[in-house]
N, C-alpha and C positions, 0 to 999 in steps of 0.2 A: 572499460577495461581497467582504467586507473582506479575507479571506485572499488572494483572487486579486489584489486591488489591492496588497497588501503584497509578494506574489511578483513582480508586475509592476514595482513600484518598485525591488525589490532587483535585478531583471534590468537595469533602466535604469541604476542606480547602478554596477553592475559593468561594464556596457557603457561608461559614461562614464569610469570609471577606466581601463579598457583602452584606450579611444580617446585618453585623455590621455597614457598611457605610449607608445602608438604614435606620437602626434604629436610627442612630445619624445624620441623614441628616440635621435636623434643626440646630444642633451645627455647622456642617461643613459649611452649607450655610450661617449661621449667621456670623461666623468668616470671611468667604470670602467676604460677602457684606460690613461688617464693615471696613475691611482692604482696600478694593478697594475704597469705598466712602471716607474714611479718607485720603487715598493717593491722590485721585483726588482733594479733598478740599485743602490739604496742598500744592499740586503742583500749584494749581491756585492762592493760596495766596502768594506763594513765589515770590520775585521780578524777573522780566524777565531780563535775561542777554544777551546782544548783543556783537558781535565780529567784529573787524575790523583788516585789515592787510595792511602793506606797506613794500616795499623793500627799504632798505637803502644801498647806495653805499659809500664806504670809499674812499675819494679822495686822502688822504695822503698815499704815499707808505711806510711811516714810521710806519703805524698802520695796524695791521692784525686783522681780524674779531675775531678770537678765543681769542687773547690777550685782545682785547677790552671788550669782553663779560666776561672774567675772572676778569678784573679790575672792571667792573660794579657790578658783582656778582648778587645774587638773589634780585629781586626787591620786597621787602616786603612792609608791610603797611606803615612803616616809610618813606621809599624811595618814595612810591606813593604820600604820603602827601607832600614831598619835591619837587617832580617833577611836580605835578599838584596841586598847592596851591589853585586854585579856583574850581577845579573839583574832588578833591581826594575823596569826599563823594560818587561820582558816579562810579569811577574806581574800579573794583574788582580784576583785574589781569593784569600783564604786562609781556611779555616774549620777549626775543631776541634770535633768533636761526640762526646759520650759514646756509647760503643757499647753498646747494649742495657742501659742503666742500670747499666753495670759501674762498679766503683770503680777498676779498674786498666787499662782499655782505652779508647782514643780513636781516632776515625777522622779522619785529616787529609785535607783536600781542597784541592788547589791548581789554580787556573785560570791559564793563560798563553797568550800569543799564539804561542809556539813550543813544539811538542810536545817537543822535545829538552830545553828548559829545565826542564820539570817534573821529570824524573828527577834532574836535578842540583840542584833546589831543595829537595827533601825532606831531604837531609843538612844543608843550611843551617838549615832549620826545626828539625830535631832538635838541632843544636848550639846554637841560640838558646834553646830550652827548657831544655836541660841547664845552661846558663850563667846562668840567672836566679838572682838572689840568694835568692829564696824556695826554689828547688830546692837550691842549694848549702847553705843552712842546714839544711834537712831531711835532706839527704844526710849532712852531717857529724854530725848528731845520731844518725842510724841507724848510721853506721859506728862511732861511739864506743860505742854500745850493744852492737853485735854484737861488737866487739873485746873489750869487757869480759866479755861472756857467753862468748866463746871462751876467754879466760884463765881464767874460773871453771871451765869444763868441763875444761880441761886440768889444772887443779889437782885437781879431784875425781877425774878418771881416774887421775892419778898416785898420789893417796892410796889409791884403791880397789885399784890394782894392787899397791901395797906391802902393803896389808892382806891381799890375796889370797895374795901370796907368803909372808907370815908364817903364814897359816892352813895353806897347803900344807906348809910346813916342819914345823909342829907335827904335822900329820897323818902325815907321813912318819916323824916321831920316835915315833909311837904315842901322842901326847897327844890325848885325846878333847876335842872342842870342842862344847859344848852350843849348839844353835840355829844352827849354821853350815850354810848350804846352798851347796855349791860351784857347782851348776848355776845356781841363782838369781843368785848373785853374778856369774858369768860373763855371764849375760844382761844384768844391769844395766850392767855395764861395756861390753858390746856396744852397748846402747841409747845410752849416753852418747857413745860414739865416733861413732855414727850422727848424733846431734844435733850433735856438734862438726863433722862433715863437712858437714852441711847449712848450719851457720853460716858455715863457711869458704867454701862455694860462694856464699852470699849476699854475703859481703864481696867476693869476686872479681867478681861481677856488678855490684855497685855501683861498682866501680872504672871500669867502662865508662860510667857515668852513671846517672842516675835513670830515664831513659826510653830505650827502644830500639824499633826497628822490629820488629813481631811478624810481619807478613805481607809477602810479596813485593809490591813496588810494582806497581800496575796503572795503566797510562796508556792512555786511549782515543785511538786514532790518528785517529778521526773527530771533527771539530769539533762542539762542543755549541752553539755560537753562531756566527753568527746562524742562527736557525731559519727558513730561507727559505720553505719550503712553508707553515707556519702563518702567517707574516707576510703572504705573498701572499694566502692564503685570507681572513684577517680584513680585509685592505685591500680585497679584492674585494667582500666582503659590505658593509662600511661604505660604500664608494663607490657601490654599487647603491642602498642606502638613501638616501644623500645625493642621488644623481641623481634618484630618484623624488620625494623631497621638493622639490627645486628645480623639477622639472617641474610639479608641482601648484602650487607657489608662483607660477611664471611664468604658468601658465594662469589662476590666480586674479587676478593683476595685470592680465592682458589683459582678462579678463571684467569686472573692475571699471572699467577705462578705457572699455570699450564702453558699459557701463551709464551711466556719467557723461556720455559724449558724447551718448547718445540722449536724455538729459534736457535 
């Protein structure tokens, strides 16, 4: 018997809830339509934001990605104006992110109101980074170290080549040389020349700057903001909940007034 009463009570409560919603349907539908239409209008009027990405490679072994990002810090409106003096009005956000916990790679992300401005903004960002005092100092230190190493390798190669020439001359004259290995010495000189070539290549790379673009720039031609469909969906759900709440509140106020009037 008690179970039947509970079921009957539940049916009455659900019926009352449904009747309240039906009674106040104009209020609920009105709030829903106004919220959805207003959200759509605002979303369409908001400026479209586009996004582009590029991967930067740090050429200098003296500079680490995390250290560089910490030095640059958050790129706020003031820095955006300084980095992009001609296009700062279009740039809305700039981020630098370490790529897969790498020490020498970063992903740069630029958001702008004009899709064309993004591809032109990345060279400005690269130029800003390469001209930081921190980068210049590190670059100078590494260039000096590599130049010194290159000079040392040149000196060793020259001395080894002279020694090899002397040994060859003695061998041609028939003078035996104990412990001399012609093949081994040629290999050592070849390895030294390879090291010297790599050092010279590193010096040439650093002349272009400490940072360079590693991958081709990618620009999304479809705007990432505003997100019209999600905005309308959430506005619709929120307005429905608000409408139902107001419907029950209004119904409660009317019931309270009637109860007070009957007394």
